[in-house]
C-alpha positions as a printed Julia matrix, in Angstrom:
264×3 Matrix{Float64}:
  76.5   129.25  114.5
  79.59  127.22  113.6
  81.85  127.01  110.84
  81.87  123.41  109.25
  84.9   122.36  106.75
  84.31  119.71  104.51
  85.82  117.92  101.21
  85.29  119.8    97.61
  81.98  122.15   96.96
  78.5   121.59   96.53
  78.66  118.68   94.34
  80.69  115.94   96.26
  79.14  113.39   98.76
  80.65  114.8   101.89
  78.9   118.12  101.24
  75.79  116.14  101.17
  76.29  114.74  104.57
  77.71  118.22  106.19
  74.32  119.33  105.0
  72.74  116.39  107.16
  74.85  117.45  110.46
  74.79  121.09  110.47
  72.13  123.36  112.35
  70.39  126.44  110.88
  72.9   129.39  110.08
  76.08  127.1   110.07
  78.53  128.12  107.52
  79.77  125.21  105.19
  83.62  125.62  103.91
  84.83  123.69  101.12
  88.55  122.67  101.36
  90.65  120.77   98.16
  91.71  117.37  100.05
  90.5   115.66  103.24
  93.4   116.19  105.14
  93.2   120.08  104.72
  89.64  119.98  105.31
  90.6   118.25  109.07
  93.15  120.28  109.64
  90.92  123.21  109.08
  89.27  122.42  112.74
  92.76  122.15  114.39
  93.97  125.67  113.08
  90.85  127.86  113.48
  89.73  127.68  109.86
  86.77  125.93  111.21
  84.71  124.69  114.42
  84.38  120.88  113.04
  85.12  119.09  110.15
  83.17  116.37  108.27
  84.84  113.74  106.7
  84.37  110.05  104.92
  85.73  107.21  107.3
  84.65  104.12  105.71
  82.69  102.68  102.45
  81.13   99.82  102.58
  82.8    98.93   99.36
  85.9   100.67   99.4
  86.83  100.22  102.52
  88.61  102.95  105.04
  89.27  106.23  104.18
  93.09  106.71  104.92
  93.79  110.06  105.07
  90.82  110.58  107.92
  92.19  107.88  109.79
  95.88  108.69  109.84
  94.26  112.66  110.46
  92.65  111.07  113.51
  96.13  109.13  114.82
  97.92  112.7   114.59
  95.29  115.36  115.3
  93.88  116.66  118.3
  90.54  116.05  117.36
  87.26  113.56  118.45
  84.38  112.0   116.94
  80.94  113.88  117.77
  78.84  112.4   115.72
  78.33  109.78  112.66
  76.14  109.28  109.71
  75.5   107.08  106.67
  74.66  108.41  103.11
  73.9   106.4   100.22
  76.75  107.39   97.62
  75.55  106.49   94.31
  77.64  107.47   91.59
  77.61  108.7    88.26
  79.15  108.73   85.25
  79.47  112.77   84.12
  80.54  114.7    81.09
  79.93  117.52   78.78
  76.11  117.21   77.21
  76.08  115.39   74.05
  78.94  112.9    74.98
  78.83  109.45   73.98
  80.15  106.63   76.04
  82.54  105.43   73.19
  83.97  109.09   72.78
  85.27  109.15   76.5
  89.15  108.52   76.43
  89.58  110.21   80.06
  88.05  109.76   83.25
  88.57  111.64   86.14
  87.79  110.95   90.24
  88.3   110.57   93.71
  90.36  107.0    94.19
  87.37  106.26   96.7
  84.94  106.45   94.16
  87.27  104.75   91.15
  87.2   101.85   93.69
  83.3   101.59   94.1
  83.08  101.68   90.03
  85.72   99.35   89.07
  84.0    96.73   87.53
  82.14   99.04   85.65
  85.39  100.82   84.43
  86.62   97.38   83.23
  83.84   96.28   81.61
  83.04   99.7    79.64
  86.42  101.83   79.67
  88.86   98.99   79.42
  91.49  101.36   76.67
  90.39  104.57   79.02
  92.63  106.27   81.02
  91.04  106.57   84.83
  92.85  109.25   86.58
  92.86  109.95   90.48
  92.08  113.28   91.61
  91.65  115.21   94.98
  87.75  115.21   94.82
  84.91  114.61   92.86
  84.78  118.2    92.43
  88.07  118.12   90.94
  87.14  115.86   88.54
  84.17  117.9    87.49
  86.12  120.97   86.76
  88.68  118.97   84.6
  85.82  117.62   82.35
  86.13  120.23   79.55
  84.96  118.39   76.27
  83.56  115.44   75.18
  86.48  113.19   75.31
  86.62  113.69   79.0
  84.39  112.38   81.97
  84.08  112.1    85.65
  82.44  109.54   88.04
  80.61  112.17   90.97
  77.31  112.46   92.36
  75.95  115.47   90.26
  76.67  117.2    87.17
  78.4   120.48   87.43
  77.14  123.32   85.32
  76.8   122.62   81.61
  77.52  119.03   82.3
  74.97  115.97   82.33
  74.91  112.66   83.42
  75.71  110.38   80.73
  75.22  106.75   83.04
  73.56  106.85   86.34
  74.75  104.79   89.06
  77.7   103.02   87.87
  78.48  101.83   91.16
  79.82   97.8    91.51
  76.86   97.36   94.29
  73.91   99.12   94.86
  73.59   99.54   98.19
  77.07  101.5    98.37
  77.14  103.77  101.48
  79.73  105.71  103.18
  79.99  106.46  106.73
  81.21  109.96  107.77
  82.08  111.6   111.05
  81.98  115.17  112.47
  85.26  115.74  114.3
  85.45  118.8   116.84
  88.36  119.65  119.03
  86.33  118.89  122.34
  85.04  115.12  122.73
  81.04  114.91  123.46
  79.84  112.48  126.34
  77.1   111.08  125.0
  76.21  108.29  122.42
  75.96  104.4   121.83
  79.57  104.33  120.38
  82.7   105.06  120.97
  86.38  104.86  119.38
  90.15  104.44  120.07
  93.45  104.25  118.3
  96.0   102.41  119.78
  99.85  100.64  119.65
 100.33   97.29  120.89
 103.43   96.0   122.8
 105.85   94.1   120.57
 105.18   90.97  122.38
 103.39   87.63  121.09
  99.76   88.03  121.6
  99.5    91.64  122.45
  96.33   92.25  120.14
  94.91   89.26  121.92
  95.19   90.84  125.51
  94.05   94.57  124.44
  90.72   92.76  123.01
  90.23   90.74  125.82
  89.68   94.14  127.97
  86.41   94.91  125.8
  85.62   91.29  126.35
  85.9    91.56  130.13
  83.7    94.46  130.1
  80.65   93.28  128.1
  81.29   95.8   125.33
  81.13   94.26  121.59
  83.88   95.72  119.23
  82.12   96.27  115.84
  85.17   97.42  113.71
  89.16   96.95  114.19
  91.57   98.43  111.41
  95.04   98.61  111.38
  97.12  101.18  109.94
 100.87  101.52  109.87
 102.66  103.85  112.18
 104.58  105.37  109.84
 107.75  105.73  111.69
 109.03  102.24  110.62
 108.54   99.02  108.39
 106.03   96.3   110.29
 105.24   99.09  113.25
 101.29   99.3   113.08
  98.48  101.47  114.97
  94.48   99.93  115.35
  91.15  101.5   115.3
  88.78  100.27  117.29
  85.25  100.81  117.82
  83.07   99.14  120.27
  79.54   99.87  121.17
  78.93  101.48  124.35
  75.76  102.63  126.59
  77.55  103.15  130.1
  78.32  106.07  132.16
  81.17  107.98  132.03
  82.8   106.68  134.89
  82.32  102.95  133.29
  83.88  104.5   130.43
  86.76  105.95  132.21
  87.51  102.36  133.52
  87.42  100.86  130.52
  90.0   103.35  129.09
  92.17  102.9   131.69
  92.28   99.19  131.24
  92.97  100.1   127.84
  95.59  102.05  128.85
  97.37   99.8   130.91
  97.02   97.0   128.31
  98.41   99.17  125.35
 101.69  100.95  124.89
  99.85  104.21  123.05
  96.41  104.85  123.56
  94.42  107.73  122.25
  90.63  108.17  122.97
  88.71  109.17  119.27
  85.53  110.04  121.22
  81.86  109.09  122.13
  79.36  109.57  119.8
  75.68  109.11  118.3
  74.13  108.94  114.73
  72.26  111.33  112.92
């Protein structure tokens, strides 16, 4: 039996992702923020953490990327879920009564057009999770954007996301890497010279590897310093992967291997 930490409670999308990747007998443990849920996998509060890493509309989730750069964790699995967003309030609430809407920043960004169209004058307030947003819905003036309604609540308007095939990619994190799967992830810092990023990406090309994603994040030590997250397809042996990582290490200023993994 393993313990899996996640954001929020049974009402969040991350809980649904945790249910998808868990095994019989696993225990799910909710935390108030994404970072807290990921940190739990490093300090003994959980064995694994599951976290959103990328949304098809809202883009990458900064908290997860920053945690992967700084914490001793590896991606061991990934899964993709459709994430419909619903406007939820107390039973009997009408849309024209709502003055305040709460939700997680990602959920808000996925519903921007809807909010501008119907709630231009409402206060839209970002909170740590959709679970917290639901807990703040106390009367007919307030509403939340979330996956499902809580106790005593109802869906006022369903599937309000701006893009109907809205989906989020979640990753399962552990202190130990796996050695199987068709995708690898790394994060690195380049040397401060012209063409440094091209040189690193040239390594992937030289091994015939397809890069499926690249994302930059601030290093946080100083303005203008960045790290790059890269996913690439890989179906070779452990020895071949060691060669790839060695070549990347020689071409970068700093490199962290984030794992080899498959999808569920």
